[in-house]
HTML snippet that shows the backbone in 3Dmol.js (N, CA, C, O; Angstrom):
<script src="https://3Dmol.org/build/3Dmol-min.js"></script>
<div id="view" style="width:600px;height:400px;position:relative"></div>
<script>
const pdb = `
ATOM      1  N   MET A   1     150.281 124.736 -23.360  1.00  0.00           N
ATOM      2  CA  MET A   1     149.074 124.019 -23.078  1.00  0.00           C
ATOM      3  C   MET A   1     148.691 123.204 -24.307  1.00  0.00           C
ATOM      4  O   MET A   1     148.963 123.594 -25.443  1.00  0.00           O
ATOM      5  N   VAL A   2     148.063 122.078 -24.058  1.00  0.00           N
ATOM      6  CA  VAL A   2     147.621 121.199 -25.143  1.00  0.00           C
ATOM      7  C   VAL A   2     146.160 120.823 -24.917  1.00  0.00           C
ATOM      8  O   VAL A   2     145.772 120.417 -23.821  1.00  0.00           O
ATOM      9  N   ASP A   3     145.363 120.965 -25.963  1.00  0.00           N
ATOM     10  CA  ASP A   3     143.984 120.486 -25.956  1.00  0.00           C
ATOM     11  C   ASP A   3     143.898 119.443 -27.061  1.00  0.00           C
ATOM     12  O   ASP A   3     143.568 119.753 -28.206  1.00  0.00           O
ATOM     13  N   GLU A   4     144.200 118.212 -26.699  1.00  0.00           N
ATOM     14  CA  GLU A   4     144.273 117.138 -27.695  1.00  0.00           C
ATOM     15  C   GLU A   4     142.935 116.905 -28.382  1.00  0.00           C
ATOM     16  O   GLU A   4     142.891 116.648 -29.585  1.00  0.00           O
ATOM     17  N   ALA A   5     141.846 116.992 -27.629  1.00  0.00           N
ATOM     18  CA  ALA A   5     140.516 116.753 -28.201  1.00  0.00           C
ATOM     19  C   ALA A   5     140.178 117.767 -29.295  1.00  0.00           C
ATOM     20  O   ALA A   5     139.502 117.428 -30.266  1.00  0.00           O
ATOM     21  N   GLU A   6     140.648 119.012 -29.142  1.00  0.00           N
ATOM     22  CA  GLU A   6     140.380 120.063 -30.131  1.00  0.00           C
ATOM     23  C   GLU A   6     141.489 120.191 -31.166  1.00  0.00           C
ATOM     24  O   GLU A   6     141.342 120.929 -32.141  1.00  0.00           O
ATOM     25  N   GLY A   7     142.604 119.479 -30.966  1.00  0.00           N
ATOM     26  CA  GLY A   7     143.719 119.566 -31.904  1.00  0.00           C
ATOM     27  C   GLY A   7     144.414 120.914 -31.850  1.00  0.00           C
ATOM     28  O   GLY A   7     144.789 121.474 -32.880  1.00  0.00           O
ATOM     29  N   LYS A   8     144.586 121.440 -30.616  1.00  0.00           N
ATOM     30  CA  LYS A   8     145.193 122.760 -30.447  1.00  0.00           C
ATOM     31  C   LYS A   8     146.255 122.724 -29.357  1.00  0.00           C
ATOM     32  O   LYS A   8     146.209 121.903 -28.440  1.00  0.00           O
ATOM     33  N   ALA A   9     147.216 123.644 -29.485  1.00  0.00           N
ATOM     34  CA  ALA A   9     148.259 123.799 -28.472  1.00  0.00           C
ATOM     35  C   ALA A   9     148.697 125.254 -28.467  1.00  0.00           C
ATOM     36  O   ALA A   9     148.510 125.969 -29.451  1.00  0.00           O
ATOM     37  N   SER A  10     149.279 125.690 -27.359  1.00  0.00           N
ATOM     38  CA  SER A  10     149.815 127.046 -27.287  1.00  0.00           C
ATOM     39  C   SER A  10     151.078 127.050 -26.438  1.00  0.00           C
ATOM     40  O   SER A  10     151.266 126.193 -25.574  1.00  0.00           O
ATOM     41  N   THR A  11     151.944 128.032 -26.700  1.00  0.00           N
ATOM     42  CA  THR A  11     153.190 128.187 -25.950  1.00  0.00           C
ATOM     43  C   THR A  11     153.369 129.658 -25.600  1.00  0.00           C
ATOM     44  O   THR A  11     152.820 130.535 -26.266  1.00  0.00           O
ATOM     45  N   GLU A  12     154.142 129.920 -24.549  1.00  0.00           N
ATOM     46  CA  GLU A  12     154.502 131.289 -24.174  1.00  0.00           C
ATOM     47  C   GLU A  12     156.008 131.339 -24.004  1.00  0.00           C
ATOM     48  O   GLU A  12     156.602 130.458 -23.383  1.00  0.00           O
ATOM     49  N   GLN A  13     156.627 132.382 -24.561  1.00  0.00           N
ATOM     50  CA  GLN A  13     158.073 132.527 -24.495  1.00  0.00           C
ATOM     51  C   GLN A  13     158.430 133.904 -23.959  1.00  0.00           C
ATOM     52  O   GLN A  13     157.732 134.884 -24.219  1.00  0.00           O
ATOM     53  N   SER A  14     159.522 133.969 -23.208  1.00  0.00           N
ATOM     54  CA  SER A  14     160.132 135.223 -22.787  1.00  0.00           C
ATOM     55  C   SER A  14     161.372 135.396 -23.650  1.00  0.00           C
ATOM     56  O   SER A  14     162.271 134.555 -23.616  1.00  0.00           O
ATOM     57  N   CYS A  15     161.431 136.474 -24.422  1.00  0.00           N
ATOM     58  CA  CYS A  15     162.459 136.616 -25.457  1.00  0.00           C
ATOM     59  C   CYS A  15     163.332 137.850 -25.257  1.00  0.00           C
ATOM     60  O   CYS A  15     163.010 138.915 -25.783  1.00  0.00           O
ATOM     61  N   PRO A  16     164.424 137.732 -24.512  1.00  0.00           N
ATOM     62  CA  PRO A  16     165.379 138.842 -24.466  1.00  0.00           C
ATOM     63  C   PRO A  16     166.212 138.834 -25.746  1.00  0.00           C
ATOM     64  O   PRO A  16     166.530 137.770 -26.277  1.00  0.00           O
ATOM     65  N   HIS A  17     166.562 140.012 -26.235  1.00  0.00           N
ATOM     66  CA  HIS A  17     167.412 140.086 -27.419  1.00  0.00           C
ATOM     67  C   HIS A  17     168.128 141.431 -27.462  1.00  0.00           C
ATOM     68  O   HIS A  17     167.706 142.390 -26.817  1.00  0.00           O
ATOM     69  N   VAL A  18     169.195 141.490 -28.213  1.00  0.00           N
ATOM     70  CA  VAL A  18     169.955 142.719 -28.380  1.00  0.00           C
ATOM     71  C   VAL A  18     169.569 143.345 -29.716  1.00  0.00           C
ATOM     72  O   VAL A  18     169.666 142.710 -30.767  1.00  0.00           O
ATOM     73  N   LYS A  19     169.130 144.604 -29.657  1.00  0.00           N
ATOM     74  CA  LYS A  19     168.734 145.315 -30.865  1.00  0.00           C
ATOM     75  C   LYS A  19     169.978 145.688 -31.673  1.00  0.00           C
ATOM     76  O   LYS A  19     171.099 145.587 -31.174  1.00  0.00           O
ATOM     77  N   THR A  20     169.781 146.113 -32.902  1.00  0.00           N
ATOM     78  CA  THR A  20     170.917 146.441 -33.775  1.00  0.00           C
ATOM     79  C   THR A  20     171.755 147.595 -33.235  1.00  0.00           C
ATOM     80  O   THR A  20     172.931 147.716 -33.576  1.00  0.00           O
ATOM     81  N   ASP A  21     171.152 148.460 -32.381  1.00  0.00           N
ATOM     82  CA  ASP A  21     171.912 149.564 -31.792  1.00  0.00           C
ATOM     83  C   ASP A  21     172.624 149.151 -30.497  1.00  0.00           C
ATOM     84  O   ASP A  21     173.233 149.987 -29.829  1.00  0.00           O
ATOM     85  N   GLY A  22     172.546 147.850 -30.142  1.00  0.00           N
ATOM     86  CA  GLY A  22     173.205 147.332 -28.952  1.00  0.00           C
ATOM     87  C   GLY A  22     172.359 147.358 -27.692  1.00  0.00           C
ATOM     88  O   GLY A  22     172.766 146.818 -26.663  1.00  0.00           O
ATOM     89  N   GLU A  23     171.187 147.977 -27.757  1.00  0.00           N
ATOM     90  CA  GLU A  23     170.303 148.060 -26.592  1.00  0.00           C
ATOM     91  C   GLU A  23     169.635 146.715 -26.331  1.00  0.00           C
ATOM     92  O   GLU A  23     169.210 146.032 -27.263  1.00  0.00           O
ATOM     93  N   LEU A  24     169.547 146.338 -25.048  1.00  0.00           N
ATOM     94  CA  LEU A  24     168.873 145.099 -24.664  1.00  0.00           C
ATOM     95  C   LEU A  24     167.370 145.348 -24.641  1.00  0.00           C
ATOM     96  O   LEU A  24     166.915 146.348 -24.085  1.00  0.00           O
ATOM     97  N   ASP A  25     166.609 144.460 -25.231  1.00  0.00           N
ATOM     98  CA  ASP A  25     165.158 144.562 -25.269  1.00  0.00           C
ATOM     99  C   ASP A  25     164.571 143.232 -24.816  1.00  0.00           C
ATOM    100  O   ASP A  25     165.283 142.232 -24.724  1.00  0.00           O
ATOM    101  N   HIS A  26     163.287 143.222 -24.538  1.00  0.00           N
ATOM    102  CA  HIS A  26     162.633 142.012 -24.042  1.00  0.00           C
ATOM    103  C   HIS A  26     161.173 142.039 -24.467  1.00  0.00           C
ATOM    104  O   HIS A  26     160.491 143.046 -24.277  1.00  0.00           O
ATOM    105  N   VAL A  27     160.691 140.956 -25.034  1.00  0.00           N
ATOM    106  CA  VAL A  27     159.278 140.835 -25.390  1.00  0.00           C
ATOM    107  C   VAL A  27     158.759 139.473 -24.929  1.00  0.00           C
ATOM    108  O   VAL A  27     159.524 138.528 -24.740  1.00  0.00           O
ATOM    109  N   ILE A  28     157.460 139.402 -24.757  1.00  0.00           N
ATOM    110  CA  ILE A  28     156.770 138.152 -24.472  1.00  0.00           C
ATOM    111  C   ILE A  28     156.048 137.747 -25.753  1.00  0.00           C
ATOM    112  O   ILE A  28     155.391 138.578 -26.381  1.00  0.00           O
ATOM    113  N   THR A  29     156.162 136.491 -26.142  1.00  0.00           N
ATOM    114  CA  THR A  29     155.445 136.006 -27.320  1.00  0.00           C
ATOM    115  C   THR A  29     154.608 134.791 -26.939  1.00  0.00           C
ATOM    116  O   THR A  29     154.940 134.048 -26.016  1.00  0.00           O
ATOM    117  N   CYS A  30     153.521 134.610 -27.669  1.00  0.00           N
ATOM    118  CA  CYS A  30     152.679 133.424 -27.532  1.00  0.00           C
ATOM    119  C   CYS A  30     152.431 132.865 -28.923  1.00  0.00           C
ATOM    120  O   CYS A  30     152.202 133.616 -29.872  1.00  0.00           O
ATOM    121  N   ASN A  31     152.475 131.569 -29.038  1.00  0.00           N
ATOM    122  CA  ASN A  31     152.199 130.889 -30.297  1.00  0.00           C
ATOM    123  C   ASN A  31     150.989 129.985 -30.104  1.00  0.00           C
ATOM    124  O   ASN A  31     150.864 129.295 -29.091  1.00  0.00           O
ATOM    125  N   PHE A  32     150.107 130.002 -31.086  1.00  0.00           N
ATOM    126  CA  PHE A  32     148.885 129.197 -31.032  1.00  0.00           C
ATOM    127  C   PHE A  32     148.862 128.293 -32.259  1.00  0.00           C
ATOM    128  O   PHE A  32     148.992 128.769 -33.387  1.00  0.00           O
ATOM    129  N   PHE A  33     148.698 127.002 -32.044  1.00  0.00           N
ATOM    130  CA  PHE A  33     148.763 126.014 -33.111  1.00  0.00           C
ATOM    131  C   PHE A  33     147.453 125.242 -33.209  1.00  0.00           C
ATOM    132  O   PHE A  33     146.862 124.869 -32.195  1.00  0.00           O
ATOM    133  N   SER A  34     147.006 125.005 -34.446  1.00  0.00           N
ATOM    134  CA  SER A  34     145.894 124.090 -34.726  1.00  0.00           C
ATOM    135  C   SER A  34     146.455 122.982 -35.607  1.00  0.00           C
ATOM    136  O   SER A  34     147.286 123.236 -36.479  1.00  0.00           O
ATOM    137  N   PHE A  35     145.997 121.751 -35.377  1.00  0.00           N
ATOM    138  CA  PHE A  35     146.506 120.590 -36.097  1.00  0.00           C
ATOM    139  C   PHE A  35     145.393 119.888 -36.854  1.00  0.00           C
ATOM    140  O   PHE A  35     144.242 119.888 -36.418  1.00  0.00           O
ATOM    141  N   ASP A  36     145.740 119.284 -37.997  1.00  0.00           N
ATOM    142  CA  ASP A  36     144.759 118.493 -38.741  1.00  0.00           C
ATOM    143  C   ASP A  36     144.723 117.072 -38.190  1.00  0.00           C
ATOM    144  O   ASP A  36     145.404 116.763 -37.212  1.00  0.00           O
ATOM    145  N   GLU A  37     143.936 116.216 -38.812  1.00  0.00           N
ATOM    146  CA  GLU A  37     143.760 114.839 -38.331  1.00  0.00           C
ATOM    147  C   GLU A  37     145.060 114.031 -38.384  1.00  0.00           C
ATOM    148  O   GLU A  37     145.225 113.076 -37.625  1.00  0.00           O
ATOM    149  N   ALA A  38     145.980 114.406 -39.273  1.00  0.00           N
ATOM    150  CA  ALA A  38     147.262 113.702 -39.399  1.00  0.00           C
ATOM    151  C   ALA A  38     148.310 114.248 -38.428  1.00  0.00           C
ATOM    152  O   ALA A  38     149.440 113.759 -38.394  1.00  0.00           O
ATOM    153  N   GLY A  39     147.936 115.271 -37.632  1.00  0.00           N
ATOM    154  CA  GLY A  39     148.871 115.852 -36.686  1.00  0.00           C
ATOM    155  C   GLY A  39     149.782 116.913 -37.278  1.00  0.00           C
ATOM    156  O   GLY A  39     150.753 117.327 -36.645  1.00  0.00           O
ATOM    157  N   LYS A  40     149.470 117.356 -38.501  1.00  0.00           N
ATOM    158  CA  LYS A  40     150.269 118.403 -39.149  1.00  0.00           C
ATOM    159  C   LYS A  40     149.657 119.772 -38.845  1.00  0.00           C
ATOM    160  O   LYS A  40     148.463 119.893 -38.572  1.00  0.00           O
ATOM    161  N   PHE A  41     150.518 120.809 -38.901  1.00  0.00           N
ATOM    162  CA  PHE A  41     150.031 122.159 -38.659  1.00  0.00           C
ATOM    163  C   PHE A  41     148.932 122.521 -39.648  1.00  0.00           C
ATOM    164  O   PHE A  41     149.087 122.352 -40.858  1.00  0.00           O
ATOM    165  N   LYS A  42     147.843 123.011 -39.128  1.00  0.00           N
ATOM    166  CA  LYS A  42     146.757 123.524 -39.963  1.00  0.00           C
ATOM    167  C   LYS A  42     146.771 125.051 -39.918  1.00  0.00           C
ATOM    168  O   LYS A  42     146.486 125.713 -40.916  1.00  0.00           O
ATOM    169  N   ARG A  43     147.109 125.609 -38.741  1.00  0.00           N
ATOM    170  CA  ARG A  43     147.142 127.061 -38.561  1.00  0.00           C
ATOM    171  C   ARG A  43     148.121 127.395 -37.444  1.00  0.00           C
ATOM    172  O   ARG A  43     148.178 126.699 -36.430  1.00  0.00           O
ATOM    173  N   VAL A  44     148.895 128.467 -37.635  1.00  0.00           N
ATOM    174  CA  VAL A  44     149.826 128.945 -36.617  1.00  0.00           C
ATOM    175  C   VAL A  44     149.621 130.450 -36.475  1.00  0.00           C
ATOM    176  O   VAL A  44     149.646 131.183 -37.464  1.00  0.00           O
ATOM    177  N   ILE A  45     149.422 130.900 -35.251  1.00  0.00           N
ATOM    178  CA  ILE A  45     149.283 132.324 -34.950  1.00  0.00           C
ATOM    179  C   ILE A  45     150.406 132.697 -33.990  1.00  0.00           C
ATOM    180  O   ILE A  45     150.625 132.016 -32.989  1.00  0.00           O
ATOM    181  N   VAL A  46     151.121 133.788 -34.300  1.00  0.00           N
ATOM    182  CA  VAL A  46     152.195 134.287 -33.438  1.00  0.00           C
ATOM    183  C   VAL A  46     151.764 135.642 -32.910  1.00  0.00           C
ATOM    184  O   VAL A  46     151.438 136.541 -33.685  1.00  0.00           O
ATOM    185  N   TRP A  47     151.764 135.792 -31.580  1.00  0.00           N
ATOM    186  CA  TRP A  47     151.424 137.055 -30.933  1.00  0.00           C
ATOM    187  C   TRP A  47     152.665 137.573 -30.239  1.00  0.00           C
ATOM    188  O   TRP A  47     153.347 136.820 -29.544  1.00  0.00           O
ATOM    189  N   ILE A  48     152.969 138.858 -30.421  1.00  0.00           N
ATOM    190  CA  ILE A  48     154.137 139.483 -29.804  1.00  0.00           C
ATOM    191  C   ILE A  48     153.670 140.683 -29.000  1.00  0.00           C
ATOM    192  O   ILE A  48     152.930 141.527 -29.507  1.00  0.00           O
ATOM    193  N   ASP A  49     154.106 140.762 -27.730  1.00  0.00           N
ATOM    194  CA  ASP A  49     153.793 141.896 -26.861  1.00  0.00           C
ATOM    195  C   ASP A  49     154.742 143.038 -27.199  1.00  0.00           C
ATOM    196  O   ASP A  49     155.888 143.055 -26.747  1.00  0.00           O
ATOM    197  N   GLY A  50     154.269 143.982 -27.986  1.00  0.00           N
ATOM    198  CA  GLY A  50     155.113 145.102 -28.388  1.00  0.00           C
ATOM    199  C   GLY A  50     155.552 144.955 -29.826  1.00  0.00           C
ATOM    200  O   GLY A  50     154.985 144.175 -30.591  1.00  0.00           O
ATOM    201  N   ALA A  51     156.572 145.719 -30.184  1.00  0.00           N
ATOM    202  CA  ALA A  51     157.089 145.694 -31.554  1.00  0.00           C
ATOM    203  C   ALA A  51     157.841 144.396 -31.813  1.00  0.00           C
ATOM    204  O   ALA A  51     158.498 143.864 -30.918  1.00  0.00           O
ATOM    205  N   SER A  52     157.749 143.896 -33.014  1.00  0.00           N
ATOM    206  CA  SER A  52     158.453 142.677 -33.385  1.00  0.00           C
ATOM    207  C   SER A  52     159.961 142.886 -33.335  1.00  0.00           C
ATOM    208  O   SER A  52     160.462 143.859 -33.899  1.00  0.00           O
ATOM    209  N   PRO A  53     160.695 141.996 -32.674  1.00  0.00           N
ATOM    210  CA  PRO A  53     162.151 142.111 -32.653  1.00  0.00           C
ATOM    211  C   PRO A  53     162.770 141.866 -34.039  1.00  0.00           C
ATOM    212  O   PRO A  53     163.946 142.161 -34.250  1.00  0.00           O
ATOM    213  N   LEU A  54     162.004 141.343 -34.955  1.00  0.00           N
ATOM    214  CA  LEU A  54     162.514 141.113 -36.309  1.00  0.00           C
ATOM    215  C   LEU A  54     162.640 142.425 -37.093  1.00  0.00           C
ATOM    216  O   LEU A  54     163.278 142.460 -38.146  1.00  0.00           O
ATOM    217  N   ARG A  55     162.034 143.499 -36.583  1.00  0.00           N
ATOM    218  CA  ARG A  55     162.107 144.788 -37.272  1.00  0.00           C
ATOM    219  C   ARG A  55     163.377 145.552 -36.934  1.00  0.00           C
ATOM    220  O   ARG A  55     163.721 146.496 -37.644  1.00  0.00           O
ATOM    221  N   ASP A  56     164.079 145.181 -35.886  1.00  0.00           N
ATOM    222  CA  ASP A  56     165.300 145.884 -35.473  1.00  0.00           C
ATOM    223  C   ASP A  56     166.538 145.170 -35.940  1.00  0.00           C
ATOM    224  O   ASP A  56     167.650 145.627 -35.678  1.00  0.00           O
TER     225      ASP A  56
END
`;
const viewer = $3Dmol.createViewer("view");
viewer.addModel(pdb, "pdb");
viewer.setStyle({}, {cartoon: {color: "spectrum"}});
viewer.zoomTo();
viewer.render();
</script>
């Protein structure tokens, strides 16, 4: 979603991945972005449903 007037956008991802032990796992992630007047990232928030796959 994009809210151009507020300078914000968000995305949702479905992320299947294989853990280090070979088990298949799946998480949902959402990213929230705020932009400055030049269109550059001002703030980025990453939300993960469950444990971060980066920990395995």
